[in-house]
N, C-alpha and C positions, 0 to 999 in steps of 0.2 A: 786361515783364521780359525782358529779353535773356537771357546766359547767367548761369548759376545756381543755388542751389538752389531747385527752386520748390516743393517739398513735402519733408516727411521725416515717415516712420510707422515704427509698429510693429506688425506682422502677423504673426500664428501662424501654425505649422506642424505642431501635434502630426500624427503618422503615422495618425493616427485620422479625419486629412483628408483621405488621400492617395488613395483612391479614393470617389469622392462618394457615389457608388451605396449606399457598403457602408458608408459613415460613420453611427454612432449618433445618436440622435433629440439628446440634452444636445450635441450640436456643429452642430445644424441652422442655430443663430441667429448661430454664431460663422463658418458658411461664407458665410452669406448675406451676412454683414457684410465679409466677405473679397470677395465679389464685388460690393458698393456700392465698396467702397474703390477695386476696379478703374475702376470706371466714372468715379467722382471723379478718377482719379490720368488717365486718358486722356484725361477733359475737361481737361486741363491743359495736354496735347498736348509732355509728355517728348519729351526726343531721347535719352534715355539712363535707365536705372537703375542705380544702383549697391546692389547686394545684401550686407547684412551677414550672415552664416548664422551661427547660434548652434552649428552643427553643422559648420562646417568649423574645426576647432580646432588650435592652433598652439601650440607650447610657449614658443618665444623670439621668432622674428621673425615679421613681419606679412608677408602673401602677397597678391598682385593677380593675379587672373587675366586675363591678357593676350590670350586666344584670341581671333582672327577669327571663328570659329564655336564655338559649344557644342551637342555632340551626343555622343550619349549613352543608357546606360539608368540610371534611378535606381535603387538599391535601399537599402532602409532597412537599415542594419547591425544595428540593435539590434531592428527588428523585421520582419525579411523575410518574414512572411506578410501582415502588412499593407502593403507596398510591396515586390512580390518582383521588379518590373522594368518601370518605366515609360520610355517614350521621351521625349526633348526633342532640340529641333534649334532654336537660337535664335541671334543675330547678336550679336558680341560689339563690342569697342573697345578696339582694342591702342594706337590714340595716346592715348586717356583714361586707359588702365591705366596706361602707360609713365611717361607725365607724375605722375599719382597716384604712383608708387611714386619717381618722384625726389622729389616732395614731402613725401613722410614721410620718406625720406633726409635733407633738409634741416633736418629738425628734430631730428636725432642720433637719429631711432628707427629701428631695423634692420627693414629691408622689402626682400624680393625679389621678383621677376616670377613667376608661374606659369605655364609656355610648354607644360608636359608634353601631348603628345599624348592620353596615357593618362590623365590625368585625366578622373573623372567626377564629376558631383554628387553632394552630400549633400542628404536631402530636406528641409532646412533651406531650401534654394536652390529645390528644384521646386516643392512644395507650395504656398507662396504664390503664386509666380508662374503657377502651374496656372488660379488664380481672377483673378487681377490682370491678365493677359495673355494669356488661354486662344490667341489666333491666333498670339503666338509671333513680334511682329512689333518691338516694342522692343528696341533692344540693351539688353544685359547685361555690367556687369563685377562680378565676385563679389570679397568682401573676407574676408581671414579672423579669427578671432577667438583671440586670444594670451593665453595665461594665463599671461605673466610681464607681462603691460601693466597699470598702476593704470589706476584709472576717469579720471584726470586725462590721461593719454596717451590715453586713448580719445577722449575729449572732443578732444586735442589732434588727432589723426588725422581727426576728424570736421571741423574745422575744415580739414584737407587736403584733403578730399574737396572742401570748399567752394571754395577757393581754385583750384583744380585746374579746376572746373563754368567758375568765371569767366574764367580765362587762358583755357580752347577755348572760350570763349561758347557752351558746350552747356545747353541746359534740362536739368538734371538731377534725377531723383526719388530719393532716398536712401530705403532699407527696411531697417532693422533687423527680422530674421527672428527673432523670439523670446517665449517666454511673458512675464509679468511675474511674480506668484508663480511660484515652482518647487520645493516643497518635495515631493518626489514620493515617493508611496506607490501599493502595488498595489491597484487596483481602478480602473477605467475612467471611471467617472462621479464620482471622489469630488472633492469641491471642497477649495479652501484654507481655512483656519480661516475663522471669522466677523471676525479681527481681521485677518488679512491680505486677505482682501476686502473690507473697509473701507477699510484702506490703499491696494490696487490702486484702488479707485473714488474717493479722493481726489487722488491722482497722476493718474489719468486727465483729473478734472475740472481739473487744472491744466493739463494741456496743450489740452485743450480751450477753455479761457479763454485760449490765447494765452501763459501766464505762463511763459515759458522760463526767464527769470531765477530765477524761485523754484522750478522744477523745478530746475534745476542747484543751486540751494543745498540742497534737499533730498535729492540724489540718494545721497549718502554714507547717510546716516541709512534712507529708504525702502530702498533695495534690500538693505540687512543686515537689516531688520527682515522684509521678504517671502520671503527668500532667493530674490531674482531668479536669473532663469537666466543660467547665465556670470557669477555673481557683480555681474549688472547692466552688465556690458562695451559689451552691444550698445545699451543703454539708453542709455549714456554717450557713445558715438560718435554716434548719432541726434542725442540734443540738440546735442552739436557741430559739425553741421553748421549750427547755426541760431545766426546772428550776433546778439546780443543786447546789444554794447556800443555799438551807436550808435542812430539815432533809428528804426531798422525795428521793426515791430512786426506779429504774429502772430495768427492765428485758426488754431483747431483743430476737429476734429469725432471722435466716435466713431460706427463704423461698423458698425451689429450689435450682436449680442449679447456681453454677456462671460459666459465658459461654462467648465466648467472639463475636465480632461481627469489624470487621477493627481493628484491633488492640487494642480496648476497652475492658473493664473489666464490667459485668454485672451480677446484680443479685438486689431478693428484700431482705431489711433487714427491720424489726419494731422493735420499742424500744416503752414500755409503761410504765408510771409509776405504780408502786405497791400500794397496798391498806395500 
């Protein structure tokens, strides 16, 4: 495959994964899955990661981080005791970020560039990448999550990511950094309800089977029933990067365990086009 989406994935970011040495036992299998996903992804030789973080939250407009270099300290604003300041330094891709911004705008969707030198990463960006690309070599473009966006708009923006990758001839891995079930409660090791765990596992099975079309059909009902993180917007954008309208077929894999964090369900799942 030349340019385009070579892999699209969902992977978790609970701040309890922020420092591996201090992570609780109930997340060990989830962390191992993030590492396995990283090895799988690197074997595909991506030239760029586009990461859609559930914790870069914008109200009205989409934003694309167009920095040539991402460098700073990540602090988890909601849990600074868990992530109090972790350094990152990763290359960006301004050319891709700029074209993606224009591509989203061409859909009639409000979108702007983020080029602020003072911008710093949220932990939804930092946590997955430390396991997926610990060497910090693969360029990254960040995409915000927009509260005013419908699931349909998110699917369309995912399509814009795929179109941008094709236009520039980039081998792009798209990653939605989010949980599945997300009805949060106090208590670090609390699982989602049995019903929500079952629905998560059914949706995971759809993705692993490569049935992208059926996953899109079930998107609204599934994300509503499990109280998906950010209303399912990150899942929707991930699905939007996968074009199921033609002859293209897909395969998927769950990497590692499915595990809890304060009522949420977390695992790594990747889907990629078959030859």
